[in-house]
N, C-alpha and C positions, 0 to 999 in steps of 0.2 A: 557144495562145500568148497571152499576158496583157499586159497593159501597166500597170504599178507605177510610183509614182513616190514617193520617200522623202524626209521633209523632215529633213535631218541640221544638226547643231550646225556654227555659222558656223568653229569653228577644226577641224571632220573636214574640210569643206570645204576651206580653205586648204590640209592637209595630207591631200590627198586621196591613199589610196594603201591597198594591204592588209594594214591594220594589224591584225594577228588579236588585237589584245585589245579590237577597239571591235566592241558586237553588230552596228551599224549595216550595218557593212564583210560582216559572215559574211550576213546578209539579203539582200544585193545579191550577193554573188557566189555566194550558193545558187540564186537566182533567175536569175541570170545562165546559169547551167551547165545549169539548167532552160531554155533558149531563150526565156525572155520580155524584154521589154525595160522594161529600169530605167533611169527618171531620177531625177537629184538635185535639190533645190532648198534653200534655207534660209528661213527667217520673214520677210526683210526683200526676198524675191524673190516672196512672194504678192500678190497685187492682185486688186480688182475692177475689172471694165471693161465698158461699158454693160450693169450689173447684173449681171454674170455673173463667175463666181471664175476665175483665172489664175495660172499660176506660170511666172516665168522660170527655165526649168531646162537642164538638159546631159546628155545620154544617155551611159549607164555603160558601160563595155564591159571585158572581159577581153583583155589581150594582153602577148604578151613583151615587154620595155622592156630598158635596158641595165643596168637595176638588178636584175632576176629576171625569171624566167618565169613566165607568168599572171598578172601585176600588174593591179590592178584601176586604171583609168583613166576618165575621162572626155574626152568631145570637147569641142572649146572653144567650139563655134557655139553659140550661145545660142538656146535653141526656148521659144516662148509653146505652153505648153501648157493648154489646156482642161479644167477639171479634171471638167467634167461630161461630156464626150465624148471625149476623149483617153485616160483611164485606167481600168482596173476597179478599181484598190483602191491607198489612200495609206495610206503609215505615217506617222504625227506623232510624231517622234520627236526633238526639239532637246533639247537639256539645258537644265536651269536654270540661272540662277535664273529663275523663274516671275517674270518685272518687267511693266512695262506692255508693252513689246514683244511679250511673251511672249504677254499675256493678248489683245492687239489680235488677234495670227496667228491666234487660233483664231476670231475672226468671222469670218473669213473661209469657213471650212470650214461655215458656217450655209448656204451659198448651194447646197452641195451637195445632187444629188438623191440621195437615199440608198436610191433603189429600185434606181440604176444603180449606185452607187459604194460600195465597203467603205471605211470609215477605220479605220484602227488607230494606236494606242487612238483613239475618239473625243474629238474635242477641246471636245466639250460638257461630258462628264464631268470630262475633266480640270481643267476650268476650275471644276468643281463638286464637287470632290476634292481637298483638302490630301492632300500626302504623310504629312505630322508630324500635322498638326490631327484627320485626320477617322479615327484609329486608332480615337477615342472611339466610331466606331461600334460596337467590339465592346469594350466597356466589360469581359466578364469573364475578356480575356485582354490584358490590356496593362499596363506600370505605371500607379500613380496620376502623376496629372498635372496640371499647370495651364497654361493658357493665358491670358496676360495680357501688358500691357507694365510695371505697376505694380511698381516695386522694392520697396515696402513688404510687396506679396503674395507676389514671390517668396522675399523673405529671410525670412519667416513661413516659406514652406513648406522652405527650406532648414532653417532654425531646427527645423523638426518631423522631416523625413526624414535630417539631417545629412550625407547625400551623395547629389547629384543630379545630373543631366545638362542644361542648358540649351543649347536649339538654336534657329535661325532656321526661319521655316516656307517659305521659297521656295529654299532653297541643297539642294546636292547633295553628295556626297561626299565628307561629314565636315567643310565649310566652314563655319565658325563654331560648332561647335559644342565646348565647353568642359564639363571635370568642376566642380563648383561644391561646396566644403566650408565649413560653417558659420563657422570663426574663419579661413579664409583672408585674408590680406590684400590679396588682388586682387579680392576678390567684390564690391564695389561697381564696380571699372572693368570687370569682365566685363560685368556687367549692363548698364551704361550703354553698352558697346560692341555687345551683341547687342539692346539695344532702342532703339538711336539714342537715349538717352537719355529714356525712357520714351515714346516715339511709334511703336515699331512692337511688335507683338505677337510674341512668341514662345511656344515652347514649354520646362517645365522639368518633367523627368520624375526619380521616382525612382529613384535609381540598381540596377540589378538585379544583385546579387552573382550570380554561376555559376563553376562548377569549369572553365567554358568559355570559351578565352581566347579572344575577339571573338565573334561574332555568327555564324546560319546564314542564308544565300540561299535563299529557298525559291523557286521559278520556277514562275507558274501561265501555263498556256496553254489558252485559252479557260475552261472551267468546271472543268480540273483542274488536279491538282498534278504538275509531274513527277516522277520519279523521283531527279533527280539534283541533289543538295543540295550545297552548299558552305559551309566554314568559311572568315569571311575574317579573318585573323589580324592584330591591328594591329602597328605597330612596338613594338620591345623598351620603347621609351622613350614610348609613346603609348599613349591606351584605347580608341582608334578605328580601325578599318580606312583606310588613305590610301595606300597604295603597293600598284598593282595590277602585281604578280609571281608567278612560280610558286610562291616560297617564302611565300606570303601567303594562300596558297590551299590547303587539304587537304579532301578528302572527307568527309563525315560525314552520318550517318542520322539520320532525325526521329523521335521518338518516335511512338506509338499516338497521343495525345493532341495533339503539334502536327499530325502530319497530319490528324486531323479537324478542326482550328482552321483549318488552310491551306486546305482544301478547303471548307468552310462562307466563308470570306472571296473564292475563287475565284468561288466560284458568285455572291456579292453584286456582286462587280466585273463579271462577265463579263456578269450583267443590266443593268449601265449601261454597256457598250460597251467596257470594259475590258479587251481580248483578253490583255496580257500583262502581266506584273505582277514584280515582285520583293520579297518579303515578309521584312524582315527580323528574326529571332527570338532572344531571349536565356531559355533555361530556362521556354519555352512560353511567352514575353512577346512579343507584338507590339511592336518599336520603331518602326518605321515600314512604310508601303507603297509604294513607287517603283511610278509608272505612266508618271512623265515618258518617260523614255529606259531604262527599267531594263535594268542589265547582266547577260546571260545567261551570262559568263564560258563562252564557247562553246568556244575553246579549250582552257581549262583543265578541262571537262568532258570533253571528246571525248577528252583525253590520260589522265585520271583515271579513267572508265568503259569508257574503251574501246569509243564509240557515235559517231554521226554526228550530233551534237544538230540543226547545222543542216539535216541533210536531215529530221529527226523534225519541223522548224519547217518549212520549207520545203512538205513534205506536208501539212502543217495550212492553211497558206496557200492553197495551192489548193483545198484544200479548201472553204474559204471562200468562193470564187468559184465554186464547183459548186453550191453551197448557196445557194438563194434568198433564204433567209430575213433580213431586214435587221436588222442587228446591233444597232441602236440607233433607234427614231423620232426624226425631227425634233421 
């Protein structure tokens, strides 16, 4: 039996229940079913005390409630968890935006003894690897793009490529993502909004045309690509995935080329301590690489592929603890 602590998002903590759309809860549920101890916390409950890292936490458990059987709940008693001595593995999975609070929270983990405690994903790598910008580490398999706050540069880019995607560098789930057209009467307003009037960097990508409606979510676990891929389908009146329900998630296969691209990325990420990632691809092009709290679509994959992805992941996490290898050095 091991002790796990998972840093979840504040909104997930506020409405803590077995929500089977949420990857974090599948992880917690699986670990509890394996008789491990699991604690939950949020970034605002992390702290340094006497030069040591701690977290104000709550013990999770499975219990029958008035709502349903086998519900996921947490005990109301606040526990002060010594992150170096009371746990074996930490999951760092709060959702973006990657703001100052998010950044500051990653520094707490600089005080963790990595020889004794595993961290998934490594907070140092999370703050060193931007989910949008660092696709440029893989220039042979990404859309042509520019990262800038300059309206002039963005307008020149759109003039050249006619149809583009503009996105903030620190958000998730399609927030603040727009399609830019050269002659759109709203183009200046959109650019001003996303760049905060040329004060904030953003990414602009050439739009990738594809017969596929939506994009492929490729999941990595360690240095390998999972064989279960989903097509994230946008709303009929949108170009991006923004509604998480069964009708917007379909099974899909990777081409040989896409699998090879994703495998190379998985190996690179794993070497950085990024054990869990969700790679978004369109026509073999990497759109972004989600590493903060990537959604694994566990409920949907279990139903679509008749598998138990949560058990596959649970086996992997237990094997990490059995392996004495340090995931990444300080």
